[in-house]
C-alpha positions in Angstrom: -21.3 21.8 2.6 -21.2 23.6 -0.8 -21.8 21.6 -4.0 -18.2 22.2 -5.0 -16.9 20.9 -1.7 -19.2 17.8 -1.9 -18.0 17.1 -5.5 -14.4 17.4 -4.3 -15.1 15.1 -1.4 -16.7 12.5 -3.6 -13.8 12.8 -6.2 -11.2 12.2 -3.4 -13.1 9.1 -2.3 -13.2 7.8 -5.8 -9.5 8.5 -6.2 -8.7 6.7 -3.0 -10.8 3.7 -4.1 -9.0 3.6 -7.5 -5.6 3.9 -5.8 -6.5 1.0 -3.5 -7.3 -1.2 -6.5 -4.1 -0.2 -8.2 -2.0 -0.9 -5.1 -3.5 -4.3 -4.9 -2.7 -5.0 -8.6 0.8 -3.8 -8.1 1.2 -5.9 -5.0 -0.1 -9.0 -6.9 2.3 -8.3 -9.8 5.2 -8.1 -7.3 4.2 -11.3 -5.7 4.5 -13.0 -9.1 8.1 -11.7 -9.3 7.5 -9.3 -12.1 10.3 -6.7 -12.1 9.4 -3.2 -10.8 10.4 -1.6 -14.1 8.0 -4.0 -16.0 5.2 -3.0 -13.6 5.9 0.7 -14.0 6.1 0.3 -17.8 2.7 -1.5 -17.8 1.1 1.1 -15.6 2.3 3.9 -17.9 1.1 2.0 -21.0 -2.3 1.4 -19.5 -2.6 5.0 -18.4 -1.8 6.3 -21.9 -4.2 3.8 -23.4 -6.9 4.8 -20.9 -6.3 8.5 -21.3 -6.5 8.3 -25.1 -10.2 7.4 -24.9 -11.0 10.2 -22.5 -12.2 13.7 -23.2 -9.9 14.8 -20.4 -6.8 13.6 -22.2 -5.2 17.1 -22.0 -5.6 17.1 -18.3 -4.0 13.7 -18.1 -1.1 14.8 -20.3 -0.6 17.8 -18.0 -0.5 15.4 -15.0 2.0 13.2 -16.8 4.3 16.2 -17.6 4.2 17.0 -13.9 5.0 13.5 -12.9 7.9 13.4 -15.4 9.3 16.7 -13.9 9.1 15.2 -10.4 10.8 12.0 -11.5 13.6 13.9 -13.2 14.3 16.0 -10.1 14.1 12.9 -7.9 11.5 14.7 -5.9 9.1 12.7 -3.8 5.5 12.6 -5.0 3.1 15.0 -3.2 1.6 13.6 0.0 -1.8 12.0 -0.2 -4.6 14.2 1.0 
C-alpha cells in the first residue's frame, strides 16, 4: 500500500470514529427532547468555533459552502465511503 493510500485509509478511519461520536451526541440530545433545529444550530456553531482555531479553516469553509449548496438544492448528502 502506498503511503498516500495508507494516509487516506487512516483518515477515513478517523472520520468514521468522529462521526460515531457525533451520532451518539446527536442521539443523546434527541433523547433529551431537544428540537432538531436546536441540535443543528449547535452543531454548526461548534463547527465554526472549532474551525476558527484550525489552520485548515479555508478547507472547512469550502466544505461548508458545499454543504450549503446541497441543502439549498434539497440534495441528499453524498453516500458514506
